[in-house]
N, C-alpha and C positions, 0 to 999 in steps of 0.2 A: 411281663413279656407278651402275654395274650392281648393286652391293651395296645401294645405297639403294633402287633400284627393286624389287629382290627383297624387301627389308624391307617396303616399302610394300605390295607385293602380298600378303605374308604377313599383314600387319595387316588388309587388306581381307578376306582369306579367313577370318581369325579372326573378324572383325566379323560375318560372315554366319552364323556357327555358334554364337556365344556366346549366353548368356541375355539376356532383355530388360534386366535390371539391369546386366549387364556392357556391353550395347550403349549404354545411357544414360550409363554411366560413361565409356565410350570416346568418345562424342560430346561429353560435357562437357569431357573433357581436351583434345580437339581444339579446342574453342571457346576454352578458357583459353589455349591456345598459339597462337591465331590461325590455326589450320589448317582451320577449317570454311569450306566454300564458301558456304553459305547458312544463315542462322539465322532461323527463323520469328519474326516480330515480333509482340508482343502489342499489342492495340488501345490507343490513347492513353487512352481512358476507363478501361480496366482498370489501366493504369499509375497513373492519377490515384487510383483507389480504393486501390491498394496503398499509395501515399504517405499517404493519409488514415488508413488503418488503422494504419500504422506510427506516425503522429503520435499517434493515440488510445492506442496501446499505451504509448508513452513518457509520455503524460500520466498514465495509470494508475500506471505504475511510479514516477514522480516524486511524485505525491500520496500514494501508499501508503507510500513511504519515510518520509514525515513523519507522516502521520496514523496509522500503525500504532502510534505511541507511545501512543495512547489505549487500547491493550491492555496497557500497562505501568503498573500502579497508581502506581508511584513516579517517574513521569516529571518531577515538579516537586519531589520530596523533596530538601531541602538535603543535599548530599553530606558536609558538614562536621559534621552533627549526630551525636552519639553517644548514642542512647537505649538504655536498658536494657530487660530483659524486663519489669520492673515498670512501667516507663513505658508500655509497650505493652499492659499487662495488661487494663485496663478503659477504657471510654469516658470522656470528660470528664464527660458528664452523669451517669454512674454514680458517678464519684468525687465530684462535687458533692453528689449525694444522700447518699452515705455521710458526707461531711464535715459535712453539715447536722445530722447526729445525733451528731457527735463532741462530747464534753464536756471533753476534755483534749488537750494537744499530742500525747500518745502515741496517742490514738485517731485524731487527725487524720492523723498519720504513717501509721498502720496503714491508714487509708482510702486514702491515696495509693498505698500499696504492696500493696493487696489483690490476691490471686491472680486470674488471669484468669477471667472467667465464660464466655468462649467463645473464639473465635479471636483472635490478636493484632490490635491495632488497625491501621487503614490507615496506610501510609506515604505521606501526601500532604503538601504544604506547609501546607495549612490545618489538617490534623489535628496536625501537628507544632507549628504556631503555637498551637493550642488547648492542647496539653499543656504547652508552655513557659509560656503565660500562666497556666494554673491552678497550676503549680508555683511561679511567681513570686508569684502571689497568696497562696499559703500561706506562703511565706517572710516576706512582709510581715505577714500575720496573726499568725504566731508571735512576731514581734518587736515587735508593737504593744502598747504599755502604756497608751495614753491611753484616754479615755472613747469609747464608741461604736466604730465600725469604721474601719479605715484606708480612706479613699476610693479610693486607688489600688489597693489590694488588692481592693476591691469591684468596681471598674471592670475590673480584669484578669480576675476570675472571670466577669463577664458577657461580656467579650470572648472568653474561652475557649469559652464555650457557643455564642456566635455563630459563631466560627471553625469549630467542629466541624460546625455545621449547614451552613456554606458548603462544607466538605470533603465532607459527605455529598451535597450537591447536585452537586459536581464528579464524584463517583463515579457518580451517577445519569446525568449527562451522558455520561460515558465508556461506560456500558452501552448507552445509546441509540445512540451513534455506532458502537459495535462491531456492533450488530445491524442498524442501518438504513443505515449508510454503508459500513463496512469489509467487511461480508459481501457487499454488492452489488458493490462495486468489485473485490473479489477474485474473485467469480464471473465478472464480465466479463473480467477479465484471464486467469484460469486456465481458463475454459470457452469463452466466446463468441469471444474473440480467438484462443484456441487452435484452435477450429474453423476460423476464417479462415486461420490459418497452415497448417493441414493441407490446406485446400482449395487454397491457393496452391502448396503443394508438389505436389499432384496435377496442377496445371496445368503446373508446370515438368517433372515427370516425363513427362507426355504430350507436351510440346513436344520434349523430348530424344528421346523414342521416335520421334516423327514425323520429326525431322531425321535421326536415325540411319537410319531406313527409307529416306528419300529419298536419303541419301548412299550407302547400300549398293545401292539399286536403280539409281542412275545411275552407279555405278562410280567414285565419288569416293574416292580413296585418301588415306591419310595422307601428307602432304608433308614431306620432310626438307629442312631448311635453306631453307625458303621456296620451294622449286622448284615451279612450277605444273605441273599435269597437262597432258598433251598433249590437244589438242582431240578426238582420236579415242578418248580414254579415257573420256570422260563421255558418257552418252547423254542425248538430249533426251527430254522427256515423251512425245513422239510415238513414240519408238523403244522405249519400255518395254514389257515383256511384259505380257499381261493379268494374270498373277499379281502382278507388281510393282505395277501400277496399283491392283489391288484392295487390296494391302497398304497402299499409301500412303493410299488413300481411307478405309480402316478406321482408320488412325492419325489422319487428319485429323478424322474424326467423333469419335473419342475426345477429341482436343484441344479441339474445339469444345464438346463436352459438359462437360468439366472446367472450361473457361473460363466457361461460362454458370453452372455450379454455384458456382464461386468468386465470380463477380460477385454472385449472389444472396446468398451467405453474407456477403460483405463489406458489401453494402448493408444487410442486416439488422443487422449489428453497428453500423454507423454511424448508422442511423436510429432505433435503439431509444432511448426516452426514459429508460430506467432509470438511466444514470449521472447525468443531470441531476436526476432524482427523488431519487436517493441524496444528491446534493450539497445539495439543498434540505433533506433530513432532517438532514444534518450541521449546517447553519446553524441549523435550528430547535432542535436540541439545545443548541447554543452559546447561542442567544438565551434559551432557558429557563433555562439555568444562570446566565448573567449577570443575568437578571431576578431570579432567586431570590436570588442573592448581594446584589444591590442592595437588595432588600426587607429582607433580614436585617440588613444593615449600616445601612440607613436607619432601621430600627426601633431599632437600638442607639445610633446617633449622638446623639439628643437625651438619652438616658439618661446617657451618658458626659458630655455637655456639662452636664447638670444637676448631676452630681456635682462637676464642675469649678467651676461657679458657686457651689455650696454651700461648697466648700473655700475659694474666694477670699473669700467673704463672711465665713466664720468666721475666716479669717486677718486680714482687715481689722478685724473686731470685736476680736480679741485685741490688735492693735496700738493700737487706740484707747483701750484701758483703761489 
C-alpha cells in the first residue's frame, strides 16, 4: 500500500512539472480510467450544437459518397460493351455527315471508321446507345436491296443523333453539378466543418488544461485500484494559494473563451444557407437535363411513329395486291 501511495505522489509531482500537452494527456488518461475527481461539464446547449454539427457532417459525407459519381463521366456506361478505338473516334453527328456523302459501301465503311478528329468520344450510356444505333443503321443500309431506304435503318440513324444529344445534355448536367453542388458541399465538409472540428478540439484542450490545473492545485493524486484520497490530501478552494487560484482563473477564462468561439463557429456552420443553395442547384441541373432529354425525345417520337405508319401502310398495300 505504501508503494501505491509513493507511486501516486510521484505522478502528482510529475504532473506539476510536465508540459501543458503532457498535463492534458495525463488528465485525459485519468478520466478514461475513471480516476478524475471532477470533470468540468460543457453546457447542454453546447452539447446540442456538437450533435447537430456531427449530423451535418454525416449528411455531407453520405451525399457526397453518391453524388461524387457526377465527376465520373462513365458512371452509367454499360460495363459489358466492348467498343473499339474506331468506335470512339468521331461523334455520331460527324459520322452521319460523312455517311451522307458516301457513294459506295466502301466509302460508308470508311466514314464509320474515320480517324478521330479530336479526343475520344464520351463513355456514357446515351453516347454508347447512339453509336450502337448508328452502327446498326448502317448494317441494315448495307444489306438493303429494295427501293427507297430501309425504314428501320432510317429510324435508327435518327435515334442515334437524338441519343447523342441526350448524352451531351447529361454531360452538361454533370458539369453544372460539379461546379454548383459538389464544389460547395466539399468546401463545407473540408473547410467549414473542419473549422468547427478544430474549434471543438480547442475547447476540449482548454477543458483538460483547466481540470488538470484544478487537480494539481487541490492536490488530487492518481488513485491506484480505486482507492480514494484521504480528506486531508485535497485542499478546498478557500485553502488554495493565491498563485493556484490565479492559475485556475486563467485556465477558466481560456476555457470560456474557447467555448464561446466554438459556439460561434458551430452556429455559423449550421446557419449558413449555402448547403441548401447548393442542393437547389443540384436539382435545377437535373431538371434542366431531364427537360432537355424530354424535348429531344418528344421531337423524335412522332418522326419514328410516322416511319412506322408508313411501313405498315406499305406492307398492307403489298398484301392487298
